[in-house]
C-alpha positions as CSV (number, residue, x, y, z in Angstrom):
1,M,101.0,78.0,-45.2
2,I,99.8,81.6,-43.8
3,R,101.1,85.1,-44.2
4,L,99.4,88.1,-42.6
5,E,100.7,91.5,-43.3
6,K,99.0,94.7,-42.4
7,I,95.7,93.3,-41.9
8,C,93.0,95.9,-40.9
9,R,89.1,94.9,-40.5
10,T,86.7,97.7,-39.5
11,Y,82.8,97.4,-39.4
12,Q,80.2,100.0,-38.2
13,L,78.6,99.0,-35.6
14,G,75.4,101.9,-34.8
15,G,76.9,104.3,-37.2
16,Q,80.5,104.9,-35.0
17,P,83.4,102.4,-36.8
18,V,84.3,99.3,-35.1
19,H,88.2,98.8,-35.0
20,A,88.2,94.8,-34.9
21,L,91.6,93.7,-36.7
22,V,94.9,96.6,-36.7
23,D,97.7,95.8,-38.7
24,V,98.0,92.0,-38.0
25,D,100.8,91.1,-38.3
26,E,101.3,87.3,-38.5
27,H,102.6,83.7,-39.7
28,V,101.8,80.7,-39.5
29,P,104.1,78.0,-41.1
30,A,102.6,74.6,-42.0
31,G,101.5,71.8,-39.4
32,E,102.1,74.3,-36.7
33,H,99.3,74.2,-33.9
34,V,98.1,78.0,-32.6
35,A,95.8,79.0,-30.4
36,I,93.5,82.6,-30.6
37,M,93.0,84.3,-27.3
38,G,91.6,87.6,-26.4
39,P,88.1,89.3,-24.1
40,S,85.0,89.4,-26.0
41,G,84.9,91.7,-28.9
42,S,88.8,91.4,-29.6
43,G,89.0,90.9,-33.2
44,K,89.3,86.5,-32.4
45,S,86.4,85.8,-34.5
46,T,87.3,88.0,-36.8
47,L,90.7,86.6,-37.2
48,L,89.2,83.2,-37.9
49,Y,87.1,83.9,-40.7
50,T,89.6,86.5,-42.3
51,L,91.8,83.5,-42.3
52,G,89.1,81.3,-43.2
53,C,88.2,83.0,-46.3
54,L,84.9,83.5,-45.4
55,D,85.6,87.5,-44.8
56,R,87.8,89.9,-46.6
57,P,89.9,92.8,-44.7
58,D,90.2,96.3,-45.7
59,S,93.4,96.4,-46.6
60,G,96.9,94.8,-45.6
61,S,97.9,91.2,-47.7
62,Y,96.9,87.6,-46.9
63,W,98.7,84.4,-48.2
64,L,97.4,81.3,-48.0
65,A,99.7,78.8,-49.4
66,G,101.8,81.3,-51.6
67,R,98.6,82.4,-52.8
68,E,97.4,86.2,-52.0
69,V,93.8,85.8,-51.3
70,A,93.0,89.1,-52.6
71,R,93.6,88.4,-56.3
72,L,91.7,85.3,-55.9
73,S,88.2,85.6,-57.4
74,D,84.4,84.2,-55.5
75,E,84.6,81.2,-57.6
76,E,88.5,80.5,-56.6
77,L,87.8,81.1,-52.6
78,T,84.8,78.9,-52.8
79,D,87.1,76.3,-54.2
80,V,90.0,76.9,-51.4
81,R,87.8,76.4,-48.7
82,R,85.9,73.4,-50.2
83,H,89.0,71.7,-50.8
84,H,91.8,73.2,-48.6
85,I,90.8,74.9,-45.3
86,G,87.6,72.5,-42.6
87,F,85.9,74.7,-40.1
88,V,84.9,73.6,-36.9
89,F,81.9,76.0,-35.4
90,Q,81.2,75.7,-31.5
91,S,77.2,75.4,-32.4
92,F,78.3,72.6,-35.2
93,H,76.2,74.1,-37.6
94,L,75.2,69.9,-38.7
95,V,71.8,70.0,-40.8
96,P,69.1,69.0,-38.5
97,R,66.7,66.6,-41.1
98,L,70.2,65.0,-42.3
99,T,71.6,61.7,-41.0
100,A,75.1,61.7,-39.3
101,A,76.4,59.8,-42.5
102,E,74.6,62.4,-44.9
103,N,76.2,65.4,-42.9
104,V,79.6,64.6,-42.9
105,E,79.4,64.0,-47.3
106,L,77.9,67.1,-48.0
107,P,81.4,69.2,-48.7
108,M,82.2,66.1,-51.0
109,V,78.2,65.9,-52.3
110,F,79.4,69.7,-53.6
111,A,82.4,69.0,-54.3
112,G,81.1,66.6,-56.9
113,L,82.6,63.6,-56.1
114,P,81.5,60.4,-57.0
115,R,79.2,58.6,-54.8
116,A,81.4,55.2,-54.1
117,E,84.0,57.3,-52.9
118,R,81.5,59.2,-50.9
119,R,80.5,56.1,-49.5
120,E,84.3,54.9,-48.4
121,R,84.9,58.8,-46.8
122,V,82.3,58.9,-44.9
123,E,82.7,55.7,-43.4
124,A,86.4,56.6,-42.6
125,A,85.7,59.5,-41.6
126,L,82.9,59.2,-39.0
127,A,85.7,55.9,-37.3
128,S,88.1,57.7,-37.1
129,V,86.0,60.1,-34.8
130,D,84.6,57.0,-33.4
131,L,81.0,56.9,-34.2
132,S,80.9,53.7,-37.1
133,D,77.2,53.1,-34.9
134,R,75.9,56.6,-35.2
135,L,76.1,57.5,-39.7
136,D,72.4,56.8,-39.3
137,H,71.2,58.9,-36.7
138,R,70.1,62.7,-37.3
139,P,71.7,65.6,-34.7
140,D,68.8,65.6,-32.6
141,Q,69.4,61.8,-32.0
142,L,73.4,62.6,-30.8
143,S,75.0,64.0,-27.7
144,G,76.2,67.2,-27.9
145,G,79.4,65.5,-27.8
146,E,78.7,63.4,-30.5
147,R,77.5,66.3,-33.1
148,Q,80.6,67.6,-32.4
149,R,82.3,64.5,-34.1
150,V,80.4,64.9,-36.9
151,A,80.9,68.4,-37.3
152,L,84.8,67.1,-36.7
153,A,84.6,64.4,-39.8
154,R,82.5,66.7,-42.0
155,A,85.3,69.2,-41.6
156,T,88.1,66.9,-42.3
157,V,86.3,64.2,-45.0
158,M,88.2,66.9,-47.6
159,Q,91.4,66.3,-45.9
160,P,92.3,70.1,-46.0
161,R,95.6,71.6,-44.8
162,L,94.0,74.2,-42.4
163,L,91.8,73.4,-39.8
164,L,90.0,76.6,-37.9
165,A,88.1,75.4,-35.0
166,D,86.1,78.3,-33.2
167,E,85.9,77.5,-30.0
168,P,85.2,73.4,-30.3
169,T,84.7,72.7,-26.6
170,G,82.9,75.6,-25.6
171,N,79.3,73.7,-25.7
172,L,80.3,70.7,-24.4
173,D,81.0,68.9,-20.7
174,T,84.9,68.5,-19.8
175,S,85.1,64.7,-20.7
176,S,83.6,65.9,-24.3
177,G,85.8,68.3,-24.7
178,R,88.7,66.8,-23.7
179,Q,88.0,63.7,-26.2
180,I,87.6,66.4,-29.4
181,L,91.2,68.1,-28.3
182,D,92.5,64.8,-28.4
183,L,91.3,64.3,-31.7
184,L,92.2,67.7,-33.1
185,D,96.0,66.9,-31.4
186,H,96.1,63.9,-33.6
187,L,95.2,66.0,-36.7
188,N,98.2,68.2,-35.9
189,D,100.2,65.3,-35.1
190,A,99.2,64.3,-38.7
191,G,100.8,67.6,-40.6
192,T,97.4,69.4,-40.2
193,T,98.1,73.1,-39.3
194,L,95.6,74.1,-36.7
195,V,94.1,77.7,-35.7
196,V,91.7,77.7,-32.6
197,V,90.1,80.5,-30.9
198,T,89.0,79.6,-27.7
199,H,89.1,81.4,-23.9
200,D,90.0,78.7,-21.9
201,P,93.7,79.0,-20.8
202,S,93.4,75.0,-20.6
203,V,92.5,74.5,-24.5
204,A,95.1,77.8,-25.1
205,R,98.3,75.3,-23.5
206,R,97.6,72.1,-25.8
207,A,98.6,74.8,-28.6
208,G,102.6,75.1,-29.2
209,R,102.3,79.2,-30.3
210,V,99.6,81.6,-28.4
211,I,98.3,84.7,-30.0
212,V,96.7,87.3,-27.7
213,L,94.1,89.3,-29.5
214,V,93.2,93.3,-27.3
215,D,91.0,95.7,-29.5
216,G,92.7,94.0,-33.0
217,H,95.6,94.2,-31.6
218,V,97.9,91.5,-31.2
219,V,99.7,92.4,-27.8
220,R,101.1,89.3,-26.7
221,R,102.6,86.1,-28.9
222,L,104.1,83.2,-26.3
223,P,104.4,79.0,-26.3
224,G,101.5,77.1,-25.5
225,G,103.0,76.0,-22.7
226,E,103.6,79.3,-20.4
227,V,99.5,80.6,-20.1
228,M,98.3,80.3,-16.8
229,G,95.1,82.5,-16.2
230,A,93.4,84.4,-19.0
231,A,93.2,88.3,-17.1
232,D,96.5,88.8,-17.6
233,L,97.0,87.5,-20.8
234,F,94.5,90.8,-21.9
235,A,96.4,93.7,-20.7
236,P,97.9,96.0,-23.3
């Protein structure tokens, strides 16, 4: 599904270079569940945005489902993001003035799907996250956990093969967070490739494999079940 070779990404901050990713090599087979951990500023989100075709590396090669991303036009990248990748963010990114159903429908509107198909998929997606009774509620009428479930329904309504989640439980209480993680596990069990950025060892332990970043370098790879505390993971 994913193959990275010598991926580098450098930003300028205050006139100084910040090496967000340095020679990252990685392979994520289809259907794998991977967690990305690291201290603040380690490059976790940069790596996730690169995987999601939201950011381009300065050098190196990225193959997604057999296609080299660097060779794709902006239009082709948009198509890849729309049809093959789902995104879940810590702060939900729902449109405040739209209902839950309308938020979930948005990706299908952009993709040009017929109205009848959109309606059917919206109902199925919200039912899959146990929100059939919240279709007409706006985000400000929903709890944090409900908003994240709406965001998850939106991320999966196009049936992507790859789901990227950036701190998906970061703004949630323990019970709501566990519900989101159970839903993510269910999607992964059904064959969706899942990559989750997290600082929480309990979230990382659910993954089959954990990648640890420090200062843009991959410093460790280990099974999720071997993750204990976070601090001992981050030493180069």
